[in-house]
C-alpha positions as CSV (number, residue, x, y, z in Angstrom):
1,M,55.3,53.8,123.2
2,K,55.8,50.9,125.3
3,N,51.9,50.6,126.2
4,F,51.1,51.2,122.7
5,L,53.2,48.1,121.5
6,K,51.5,46.0,124.4
7,H,48.1,47.2,124.0
8,L,48.3,46.4,120.1
9,H,49.8,42.9,121.0
10,I,46.9,42.1,123.0
11,V,44.4,43.4,120.5
12,F,45.9,41.2,117.6
13,R,46.2,38.3,120.0
14,H,42.6,38.5,120.9
15,K,41.2,39.0,117.3
16,K,43.4,35.8,116.4
17,L,41.7,34.0,119.1
18,V,38.1,35.1,118.2
19,L,38.9,34.2,114.6
20,I,39.7,30.7,115.5
21,H,36.8,30.5,117.7
22,T,34.3,31.7,115.2
23,F,35.7,29.2,112.7
24,K,34.8,26.4,115.0
25,L,31.4,28.0,115.7
26,G,30.5,28.1,112.0
27,I,30.6,32.0,111.6
28,P,34.0,32.8,110.1
29,L,32.9,35.9,108.5
30,L,32.4,37.5,112.1
31,G,35.5,36.6,113.2
32,I,37.5,38.2,110.4
33,N,35.4,41.5,111.2
34,H,35.7,41.2,114.8
35,D,36.3,44.4,116.9
36,F,37.5,46.6,114.3
37,S,36.4,49.4,116.2
38,K,39.4,49.0,118.4
39,F,41.7,50.6,116.2
40,S,39.7,53.7,115.8
41,K,40.9,56.8,117.6
42,S,37.9,56.9,120.0
43,E,39.1,53.3,121.6
44,F,42.6,53.1,120.8
45,I,44.1,56.2,122.3
46,P,42.3,56.1,125.8
47,S,42.9,52.3,125.9
48,V,46.8,52.8,125.4
49,K,46.4,55.5,128.3
50,Y,44.7,53.3,130.5
51,F,46.5,50.1,129.4
52,S,47.5,47.6,132.3
53,G,47.9,44.0,130.7
54,K,45.8,42.4,133.4
55,F,42.2,43.3,132.3
56,S,40.5,45.4,129.9
57,P,41.6,49.1,129.8
58,I,37.7,49.9,130.2
59,V,38.4,49.0,133.9
60,N,41.0,51.5,134.7
61,E,39.1,54.2,132.7
62,R,36.2,53.8,134.8
63,K,38.2,54.1,138.0
64,N,39.7,57.2,136.8
65,E,36.5,58.8,135.2
66,G,33.8,58.3,137.7
67,L,32.9,55.0,136.4
68,Y,32.2,56.6,132.8
69,S,34.3,54.8,130.1
70,S,34.1,56.5,126.7
71,V,35.8,53.2,125.2
72,F,33.0,51.1,126.5
73,T,30.3,53.4,124.9
74,H,32.0,53.6,121.9
75,H,32.8,49.9,121.4
76,T,29.2,48.4,122.5
77,N,27.5,50.9,120.0
78,H,29.9,49.8,117.4
79,N,29.9,46.0,117.8
80,K,26.5,43.9,117.6
81,H,27.8,41.0,119.6
82,H,27.5,43.1,122.7
83,Y,24.3,43.0,124.3
84,E,24.5,46.8,125.1
85,Y,24.0,47.2,121.3
86,W,20.5,45.9,121.7
87,I,19.2,48.1,124.6
88,S,17.2,51.0,123.5
89,E,15.7,53.5,126.1
90,F,11.7,54.9,126.3
91,K,10.9,57.2,128.8
92,G,13.4,56.1,131.3
93,D,12.6,52.5,130.7
94,F,14.6,49.9,129.0
95,I,13.7,47.7,125.9
96,L,15.9,44.7,125.5
97,T,15.8,43.2,122.0
98,K,16.9,39.4,121.5
99,I,20.5,39.3,119.9
100,P,20.5,37.6,116.5
101,Y,21.8,34.0,116.5
102,K,25.2,34.9,114.7
103,Y,25.9,37.8,117.1
104,S,25.3,35.5,120.1
105,L,27.6,33.0,118.9
106,E,30.4,35.7,118.4
107,Y,29.7,36.9,122.1
108,V,30.7,33.5,123.1
109,A,33.7,33.3,121.1
110,D,34.7,36.7,122.4
111,M,34.2,35.9,126.0
112,I,36.5,32.6,125.5
113,A,39.0,34.8,123.8
114,A,39.2,37.5,126.3
115,S,39.6,34.7,129.3
116,K,42.5,33.3,127.3
117,T,44.0,36.5,126.5
118,Y,44.1,37.9,130.2
119,L,44.4,34.8,132.1
120,K,46.9,33.1,130.1
121,D,48.6,30.2,131.6
122,R,45.9,30.5,134.4
123,Y,42.9,29.6,132.0
124,K,40.8,26.9,132.2
125,K,37.8,25.8,130.1
126,D,35.3,26.6,132.8
127,E,36.6,30.3,133.4
128,P,34.1,31.9,130.8
129,L,31.3,30.3,132.3
130,K,32.4,31.2,135.8
131,F,32.8,35.0,134.6
132,F,29.4,34.8,133.0
133,L,27.8,33.3,135.8
134,A,29.2,36.0,138.3
135,R,27.4,38.6,136.5
136,Y,24.3,36.8,135.2
137,D,21.8,38.8,137.3
138,H,23.4,42.1,136.6
139,Y,23.4,41.8,132.9
140,L,20.7,43.7,131.0
141,M,20.5,41.3,128.4
142,H,17.3,39.4,127.1
143,S,16.6,36.3,129.0
144,M,16.6,34.4,125.9
145,N,20.1,35.3,125.2
146,K,21.2,34.7,128.9
147,E,19.8,31.2,128.9
148,F,21.3,30.7,125.2
149,I,24.9,31.8,126.3
150,K,24.7,29.9,129.6
151,E,24.1,26.6,127.9
152,L,26.9,27.2,125.3
153,L,29.5,28.4,127.9
154,T,28.4,25.1,130.0
155,I,28.8,22.8,127.0
156,Y,32.2,24.6,126.3
157,S,33.4,24.2,129.8
158,N,32.6,20.3,129.7
159,S,34.0,19.3,126.2
160,G,35.2,22.4,124.4
161,F,33.9,23.1,120.8
162,K,33.5,19.5,120.1
163,N,29.8,19.8,121.1
164,L,29.1,23.0,119.7
165,K,28.3,22.4,115.9
166,K,26.5,25.2,114.3
167,K,23.4,22.9,113.4
168,D,23.0,22.0,117.1
169,T,23.2,25.6,118.3
170,K,21.0,26.9,115.8
171,K,18.5,24.4,116.9
172,L,19.1,25.4,120.4
173,Y,18.7,28.8,119.8
174,E,15.5,28.6,117.6
175,S,13.9,26.5,120.5
176,L,14.8,28.9,123.3
177,S,13.7,31.8,121.1
178,K,10.3,30.3,120.8
179,K,9.9,30.6,124.6
180,Y,10.3,34.4,124.7
181,P,9.0,37.5,123.1
182,Y,11.0,39.6,120.5
183,N,11.4,42.4,123.0
184,E,11.5,42.5,127.1
185,Y,10.5,45.6,128.6
186,I,12.3,46.8,131.8
187,R,10.1,49.3,133.8
188,C,12.4,51.6,135.5
189,F,11.2,55.2,136.2
190,S,7.8,54.9,134.7
191,L,6.5,52.7,137.7
192,N,7.2,54.9,140.8
193,N,11.0,54.7,140.4
194,S,10.8,51.0,141.1
195,F,12.8,48.2,139.1
196,V,10.5,45.4,137.6
197,K,11.0,43.3,134.7
198,E,8.0,42.2,132.0
199,D,8.4,39.6,129.5
200,V,5.8,41.3,127.4
201,T,6.4,44.7,125.7
202,P,3.6,47.1,126.7
203,E,1.3,48.6,124.2
204,F,2.2,52.3,123.5
205,T,-0.9,54.6,122.7
206,E,-0.6,57.4,120.4
207,E,-1.2,59.7,123.7
208,T,1.8,57.9,125.3
209,L,4.2,58.1,122.3
210,S,3.2,62.0,122.0
211,K,3.9,63.1,125.7
212,P,7.0,64.9,126.0
213,V,9.8,63.0,127.7
């Protein structure tokens, strides 16, 4: 019961912060609907079990379940602001699709809120950016979204939400979007088990598509 109440408190605190941030970013409806999957049986019960209060329960679940996290899998499959939602697989390779503008903003709001929730008094405006940059090269996120989110978190670290008006972030998103294709293709197992990134999605012939996996 103790962990139940503590986890519930953190979830509500996080949702409250995301709501505040999404209002400032001009996407209030996404803030209202943010992370409702956390109240599902699939996420809430194991989150209580692996609760620590210092970081996401996903960390402890991975430590105890051979790196697999049922919470992570369910959550990223049900929330469009997570880049994992926009990854698809084809014959052992990965297709990365651009995260739409509004969900990219929700991701930024989410990162800032998560930093505030877990760091508490130790929180500073540059913490979300530091967290993102530390994992930047490992994220299977579309390059355009990486660049966009990095820019927004950099602006936030310098001046908070003051210079993150919707008209400006929308303009930046559209400008960056023109530089990249809609999908990025990550060759993994189709190219001699090596890992190569391509900016242009390859053309699949009828023969390729019909081959058994």
